[in-house]
Every structure is written in C-alpha cells, then in structure tokens.
Residue, then its C-alpha position, 0 to 999 in steps of 0.5 A: m553502633n548506638l549510643r549505649n554500646l558507645i558508652l559501654s565500650l568508652c567505659a571498658l577502655i578507661i577501666s582498661i587503662v586506668s586499672y593498675g593493680q588488677a590489671n590483666i588479672l582476669n587474662a593472665t596465664d602466668p601469675d607474673q602477668i598480673g598488674k602488667k599492661t597488655a601489648e594492647q593497652i600500652e598501644q592505646d595507652n595516652d595516660h598522663p597527668l591532667e596538665y596545668g593551664y597557663v595563668d597569667e599573672r594579670d588574671v590573679l586578683w587574690a592569692k595566699t600561700t599556705w603550709e598543712i599538715i596531713d596526719l597519717d593517723e587519720r583514716i581519710n589519709f590511710p592511702l598515703y600510708y598504707p602499705i608499709d609492708t610491700n613484701s607481703i602483697g606483691s610488687n604492684r603497690r607502694s606507700l607514697y614514701d616508698v614511691l618517692m624514695a624509689n624514684i629518688k634513687n632511679g633519678n626520676i625525681k632530680n631535686l630535693y631541697s632542704d626547705s619549702y622555699f626550694t632555695e638549697t638542693r640536696t642530694i640523696s647522698d646528703l640526706q644519708t645522715t637523716l634517713s639511716k643511722i649506724d651504731t657500733t655496740d660495746l663489743g664492737f668497740e672493743q673489737y675496733n680498739a683491738g685492732e680487729t675487724v669489727d663483726p657485722q652482728y655488732i653493727n646496728k643500722r636503722d633506716i627510715t621506712s614507710a612505717d615511720i612516716s607520720e605525717y606529710h607537709i604541703r605547701g600550696y597556693w590558693y589563688f582567684d582566677k578573675r578570668q574563670g571567676e573561682l577559687r583555685y589551689r595549685l600544689l607546690g611542695l611536698a615533705p614526708v616527716a618522720p622522727d629524727v633517725n638518731f633519737i627514733d627510740d626516744d619516747e617523744p622523738d622530734m619530727v622532722p621534714l626529710f626533704w622537700i620536693w618540687y610537686p610538679d617535677a614528681r606529677e609524672v612519677l605520682h600519676n603512675a603510682k596507684a593507691f588503694n581504692r576502698k570502694n572499688t579496687s578494680m579502679p585505683f586512685n593514682y597518687d597525683h589525683i589524690l593530692n591534686a584533688r585534695r582527697f585528704n584531710s589536713i590542718i594549716y600550721k602557716e600561711d604567708n604574713i607580715q612577720g616572715d611567714r611565722s608558724i601558728k605555733d609561734y603566736v598561739i603558744d602551748n594550746a592545741l585547741m587554739q591552734l587548731l581553731e586558728s587553723e579553721r580560722v584561716k581555711e574560713s578566710i580563704r572560702n570566704f573570700e571567694m563567697d564574698m566575690w559573688s555578694y551583692 
C-alpha cells in the first residue's frame, strides 16, 4: 500500500469513528439504523476524550482562576444551545442542557454542586424546586377547599427546558507550565443558567445557575454527545472538544482576588461598558503574562 492509499484509509477510518449524527446513513436498510454504529465500527472504536496530562505543582510558574459567561444569544455559541426541540429532528442530536440533564437522571453524572467552589453537593431531588414549579389555579383551590380531588386540568406545571437556558457559567484555571514553556487552560466547572422558575413569567426574571458540575467527571458523557458543525455535517463536534478547545465566546465576570473573589459588577457598578472593558483587561493581563515570558 503506497502512502496515498494509507492516508486515504486512515481518513476513512477517522470519519467512520468520529461521525455520529450521520453514522451509517449511506448503508442503512432501515431508518432505525441511521445514527447507530455498525458492529465493525464498534469493534474498531477507540474514541475517548483526550486525557489530561499530569502536571506537577512545581511546574506551575503562574496561575489565575477565572469565571466566565458564555452568552447563548451570540451566534458562535449556538452549538451549545440548539436544538431546543429534539422531537422534531430525531433522537441523535441534543442540546448541551439536555445532554447534562439526561445523564444526571441516569446516573452517568453523579455529583452536582450548589456553587463553583464544589463545597456542597446536591442531588436531582434537591433541585426539583429549582427546575420546576407547580401552580394550582383558583378553580383547583375551590375543589381542594371543598374536599374534592383537584382536576389535573387545574394544575399547571412549568419545567425549565433547553429553550430557557440563556447562558452558561464556567470556572477555569489558567496556568503557565514552565516545563512545556506555554500558557494552558483547564476547565474545572460548568453551570447552566436560566430564569428563576418561580418568576419565569416576569418581564425581567432573575437569572440563576441551576447547578454546577465538576467538569472532569462529565468529560466522557460530553465526548459522546455531538453538536452541529455548520461547515461539515458529516464531522460533528463533540461538546468536550468545543469546551476544551474554547470554541466559544465568553466574558470574564470574576477572577480570584484578595477581596474574596468579588465579581467585576461589585466594583464596577451600573456601567455595562466599563464592566466589559474590565473583563477585557483581565483577558489581556493573562495573554500578556505569556508574552512577557518571551520578552528579552
């Protein structure tokens, strides 16, 4: 086999392994086979998240923790938001929120936390009041007060869905590895943010993080879930790649600091433009550190 044929064979193997949303579409004899890997693909599959290398603390010359907002209204961040209606496109693609919730419920993501410092754990049952609300109408209360069984039509249930997720908060760790001689980033935590379900119908409801997950625990799950690639639908991205490779736009809203990790909005008050400029200043200070390391 010459070099050209070897390269083509390797490319074909990679495409067969990476493709998920369109897997087996050309060879399917039944619509149910679309999106499912063949026995040969499963046998050859060695598709796992790229492992993090070990980093000795003595090799970390400098570090900074940042908290960022990924705004889902921005076009570059759409792959994390859509599809919000999975029933209309089949069973293969899911939004990031749907992927997280499905794997929290089936136990693949075991630990949830109340904050970004991962100090207090939560269970899915603890989050019911955060993820859904149940209201009884006036007619329902009349039935209840009369000692009657409340008709289900008088009970309104509202759940947080993918369409309600407006942004994601992430916590990450920038560090300079003196052994490798480069600036690196490690994602630590991820939180979906939605309106408070109890005030979701208000004009301007408060936005709250629903829960935090320890990102390394969710990497396998996110690696197996695919997002849309607008440039080539046969090669979808997985969510782990999007987040680890920082294929999104974000705004820093907090950095670790001497004032108890206070947020930017706590010291730049009521001025959205100046808050944005402060976020850019923090980003620039991180970039400048690496540049300064190579200045003579």
